N, C-alpha and C positions, 0 to 999 in steps of 0.2 A: 407644765401642762400647758398646751394649746388648745384655745378653742377654735371652732372647725372657721371662723372669721377669719382668725391669724393664720392657720393653713393655707387658706384659697388663698391669702394675700401673698403668703412666702411662695407658694406654687405658680403664682404671676408671676412672681420676681418684683414685685412693683415698692415694696418697703423695706426697708434692709433693717431697721431698728426697731425689731418686733416687741421689745419689752416697754418700750414708752408710746404704743400705738394706742390709742383709747376702745376699747371692744365694744360692742354692742351688749344690749341684755339680752338675756334667753328667751323674751315673748317673743311671740308668735304674731301675735295681732292686737292693736288700740281700736277700740270702740268707743264712738264719739256720744256727747249725752242723747244725741236725737237716735242714735243707734246705729248709725253707718260705720261698719266695720273696715278696718285700715290694714292692708294685709302686705305691709313691704318686705323686703329682702332681711334687712335690718332695722333695728329699733335702738335708739341711742337715748339714753339719759346722763347728759352731760352736768356737770357739777362746778365747772372754773370755765374761764376764758381759754385755757390752753385745751382744754376739752373740744370747745366749738371750732378753735382753731384746725384742732387734728381732724374733726371730723370731716370739714370742707377741704381740707389737703387731700385728705382720702378719697374724697368722692371724686375730686377733679382727676388724681393720677389714674382711679378704675373706669373712671367715665360716668358715674354713678349722678342721678338726680337727688335732691335732697328736698322735703317738705319737712315743716314744723309744727307742733300744735302744743298748745297749753293746756287749757282746763277741757277741750274739746266740745265747749257750748256753741254749736253751730251746725245748721241746716246745708250749708253749702259744700262741695266738694274739694274745697281750697287744699285740704291737708294731706289728701287722698295721693299715695305715690305706691310705684311698685320697688324704689329702691332703699333709700334710705329715710326714716321719718325719725325727727329728733323733737323729742319732748323737754320741753325747756323747765317742767316744774319744779326740779331742782335748784335750777337758780334763783335763788326766794331767798332776797336779802334787801332791806333798805341801806343804801349803802351811804347817803349824805342829807343832811337836812340843812339848809343854811340859807342866808339873808343875802341878795344879790343889789347891787346898786341899780339895773336894769330890770331886772323881774319881781324885784320883793325877793318873796320868799318861794324856794324850789325844794325839792325833794327827787332823790334819783335813786331808783329801785332797779334791779336785776331782772332780768325779761319775765320770768316765772313768778314772780311776786304777785300773790292775790291782792286785789285792791283792798280786801277788809286789812290786810296785813300792814298797809301803806296806809290807811288811815288809824289804825290803832298804835303806830309811830307818831304819827303828826300830834294825836291826841297827846300823847306824853311832851312835846315838844313846849318850850315856853318863850311865846306864848302857844297855846292849842292851836292847830293848824287843819284847813280844812281844803278840800277841793271846791272849786266855785261850781263845777257842774260834773257829773258822774253818770254810769250805767247805772240802770236801776239795781242790778244784780251785781254782788258785793265780790262773788267769789271768783270773778274773771282775772285774769293776767294780764299785767301791765302791757306787755307786748301783743297780747291777743287784740286787746281791744285798739290799739295803736293799728294794727296790721290791718284789720277788717273797717276800720272808722267807725267805729259804735260810738253812740251818741248820747248825753244826757237830756235834761228837758228843759234846761237856763232859757228861758225867753230872751233875755237879753245878751247871749253870748252863743257861741256856735259849738262844736262838738268837742267832744275831748282831745279828738287830735290835736284840736287848735290851741289848748294846755299845755304842748308839749314844747319844750325849747331847746332839746338835744336828744340826739338818740346816737348811741353805740351799736353798731353792726358788721358781723363779722362775713364780708364781701365774698365774691369769687374768688379771690385769690388766697384765702383762707386768712388774712389779715384783717385786724380793726381797724374801722373808718367811723369816724366822727360824722355828724349829721345837725347843722345848726343855720340860722339864720345869719349869725355873723360871719361864717365862713362859705355859705355859699346859699341865697334864699331858693333858688330854683330849684336844689338838689334838694334841700330842705323841704319843700312843700311836697317832693315825690317823696320822701323817705317816709312821712309822719301818717302816710297812708299808703302805703307797700306791698299789701296782699301778701307779704312773704317774698316777692321777687328780687331784693336788692341782696338778701344775704339772712340771717341768722341772728335776731337781734341780741344784744349783750345787757345793755343798761337804756332804760328811759329816764328823761329830765322831766319832770312836770312844774307850772307854777301854779302855786298853792296861794292862801291867804289866811289872815287869822279867823277862828271858827266863828262861825255867826248862827243866830237863831232863826228860824223859820214858823210863822203860824201857819198850821197845815188843816186847810178845811175842806171838808166831802160836801158838795154841793150836788142835789139834785134837783132835776126841773123836767117839766111836759116836754119832748122834743118839738112837740107842734107850737108850741107858744114861744120857746126860747132859741131855738137851732135857727138862727140867721147870722149874716154877716155883721152887722152892726154889733150882736152881743158879743161874739167872737173877739171881736176886734176889740171892744172894750173891757175885757175879761183879760186878753193877754196883754194890753197896755197896763192894768192895774196888778199884776202877776210878777214876783221875781221866776217862777216856773210854773206850768199850768200843763194836767193831763187830762187829756178827754177820754172818756170811757163809754161804750154803748154795749149794756148786754141786750141783745135782739129777744124780743118775747119775755120781756121783762113784767109784761101784764098778763100772759099766759096765754095771749092771743095771735093769730097770723096778720091780724089787721095792727100792724104796729103803729098807727097814728096816735094812740094814746099811753105809748111809752114814754120810759122816762130816760135822760141823759146824765148822768155820772161825771162831775168834773171834781177834782182833786186841785185846790188852789193852795198854793204856797206863796207865802208873804213875808219881807224881812221885817224882823220886829227886835224892839229892845227887850220885850218881856221875856222873863225867865223859864227855862223849860218846867212845861206843866208834866212830861212822862219821859218815858225813853224806848227806843227803838225795841228793846228787850221785854218790854212790858206790851206793846201793841203786838208785838210778834206772837205771843203767847195767844191774844186774842184772836189776830186774825187768821193764824196758821189753822186753828179748831175750825173757821169758817171756811178756810181754804180746804180743809180736808172734808167736813161736812157737806159743800156743795160738789166736790170732786166724786163723792164715793155716790151721791144721788144721780149726778149726770153721766159720768163714763160710760158704763155699760148700758145706760139706758140710751144715750145716743149711738152708740155703734149697734145695738139687738133692735130698740125700737123707735127710730128716728123722729117718727111720728108723733112721740110724745115730747118732742124735745120743747115746743112752748111751755107745757105745765112743768118742765122740770127745771126749765130757766127761771120760771117765776118763782120759784119755790127756793132756789139757791138764792135769786135776787134778795128775797125776804131775808134771808140768813145774813148773807153779806151786808145789807142797809143797817142792819142790827150795829156794825162794827163804825159806822159813819159817826164822826164828830168834828170838834174844832179844839186842836192840841196846839203847843207850843214845842217843838224839837230843836236840838240843835242841828246845823246843817248837815252834820253825816248822818244822823238817824234818819233825817225826813228824806235824805235823798232815796234810800234803798226801801222804798216803801210797797213793795211787792212779797212777802214772805211765801215762802215754799217755793217761790217761782222754778227752782231746780227739778221740783217734786211732780210737775205735770207735765207729760209729754205732747208735744201739741203740733199743728202747722201752724206755720208764723212768716208771714210776708210781709214787708214794710217797703214801701217807696217813698222818694220827695219829691215834691213838686214844690216851684217859687209860688210865693204867696201875691196873690192882688194885693195892691195898697186897701183895697177898703175891705179886703177878706173874703170876698164874694166867692171867689172858688174855693175856698175850704168849707162853706156851707155845701157849696154845689155838689163836691166830692162827698161829702158825707152823707147826706140826703140819698146821691146816686146808691151809695152802698145800701143805703136802709131802702128803699124801693126796692133793690136787686135783691135782698133778702126775701123781702113781701112777696116781689115773682115767683121766686123760687118755690116758699111756702105754701103758695096758693097751687101747685103744681104737686104738693105734697114731697119737697125736696128740702133737705133740711143741712146743706154744706158747710156753712157757720154757726157754731154752737156755744163759743167761748164770747168773744167782743170783737168790735172793733174801737179803734184807739188811734190818737194823735197828740201828738207833740207837736210846738213849734218852735223852732231858733234861729238864731241867726247863721247868716250864710260861712264856709270854711274857704281857708286859703287852700287845702290840702287839692292836689291837681284831679286825684281821683274820687272824691269826696262826693257822694250823692249830691250834698249841698254847696257844690262849688258855686261862687260867682266873683265876678270882679269887683262886685258892690259889698262890702262888707258889712253895710247895715241892711241888707234887704234880708226878709225872712223866707223860711221853708218851712212846708206842713210836712212832718213822715206820718204818713197815715198806715194801718197796720191792720189786718185781718189774722185772727187765731180761730183753730178749731183742735178738738182733739186728734189725736196723731191718727191716721187712717181712717179719717170720716168720710164715711159714702158719698160722694158727688164733690171733694174736695178739689180734685184736680180740673172738672169742668167748670167750677164757680172760680175757683183760680185764674184758670186761663182768659175766662170772660173779664173779669175786674182787672188782671194784669193788662188785656188788648185795651181797656178804657185807660189804665195809666201810661202806657207807651203812647197813648194817643194825646196825651196832653203833657206829654216829654218829662213824666216824674222817671228818678233813675232809682233802681234799687239800693236797699241796704245789701251790701257784701256777702254779710255771714247768715243773711236769710234765705229764704225760696224764692229764686228767680230762673236758675238754669233750664229747668222745664219749660220756661214760657215761652210759645212761639215766636220768631221774630226778635227776642230779646237780646241776641249777640249783636246781629247787624246793627240794632236800634243803638247799642251803647260804642261802638263803635263810630257810628255817625255822630251821638250826643257827645262824646267825650273829644272827639275832631284833634285840633290840634294841641289838646291838654295829652292826649293819647301819645302823639308824637314825641312831644316835650318827655314824657315819664319814660318812654320807651329807650330815648339818648341817655338819660341817668342809669337806667336799668342796664344798658351794654356797657355801658364803662365800667360799673362793677361788677359785672357776672356777662362776660364776653362769651362764656361758653354754656350760657345757659343753664347752670348747674341748677338753680332753683324755680326755672321755666317748666314745672311737670304738672299741668293742668290742662285739660282738653277746652274747657270753657275759655279760659283766659285766651288761649292758644285761637279759638276764633273769634275773640275780641280784638287781638292784640295784630292777628295776621291773616288777611284776607284770603 
């Protein structure tokens, strides 16, 4: 029996050894978490390194492009292709956990391995191990978070890409290449946030450390009294990790001056855990479900009721606030039900002033802008404004790249229920502000529709873009993996 795929290859006389050709699935499309449907010519689900090599060599011979996807938890168009879509989820295995002289403990996982699977294996080790920092969602794949530069929230550390010590990628020639700081620092800093432009990731090796505990405390302050540079700087310096979250209209009025700000503070401790993520998820999930049920339909059908709904949801959610000690692995993934709420999401990173003045200024700008829209009867932001502050990254394309590794960057983020009326107008205005302060977008979130963003990124990335392009051209001279219009507009004038 020959599939349509094999017949087309034989007809073109391109591959002689058909019986060893890795065939695509019968799937016609793939839909991302956000709801974007990708309809390539073929979809592949490789299970081995040989499968990856075969797919790449096949694409090269047939003149096809390749894009990859893991869990598909992205708002951007990075995985869209009309040719070959490679879904890496079946490359799902923790290969090795070992202690090294240079990096201490490391863990190597295949590209499609979910973070929660890696963490389960780390906990089984003796001693139990953990990531120093990690994304809030634990269902993302190892290669996916690296490809787009997803970040954690540890204030004393950089993003997750900077925890990578080695990458193995099947590049444009169909062979496996290794990227590490020891082999070539420049190429390594291109590879550990590569937007899928160097090839198909096969494995990722992360630096990890012995499991530690965190006291996690939910703090609530009146924004008019607390939200200033001095308080922000103080709490950042006193915390291992910090998450700022503002639910607009939490007092039920369009006058936001009396609203509260919610801060989730993480501090390392020698105290024993007082609860687990499983227990807290049960509590938080119920609150999330109640809040979502109250709000979603109202936000869409009766947006003028947004302040009332937000205040009611805030009261429900505040009941879950407390101070508990958790293992670091449990504490990091602090937003349950994350994958169940379809939302608009834009996040940009800007360099923090030494006195943190610009962090307070940008937060207040958003609060004032939300109030301004509300006075006009418009409610385009109905979930949260949030921020996390981390160190700079060495990855060339990272939004928080900086030559000074000790500098701080603020990732500021806005969320609304998917398809909220007025979101695009609001995001365009906020995005123009962010471009004006030279903030760069989180690659996996919303940015492509923002007027002027592509020439801005080309200018902002500057010489780093040229350096990355040299590495990319070396490993994919035929541009097999370069199949994204937005990236083309950034890389090429």
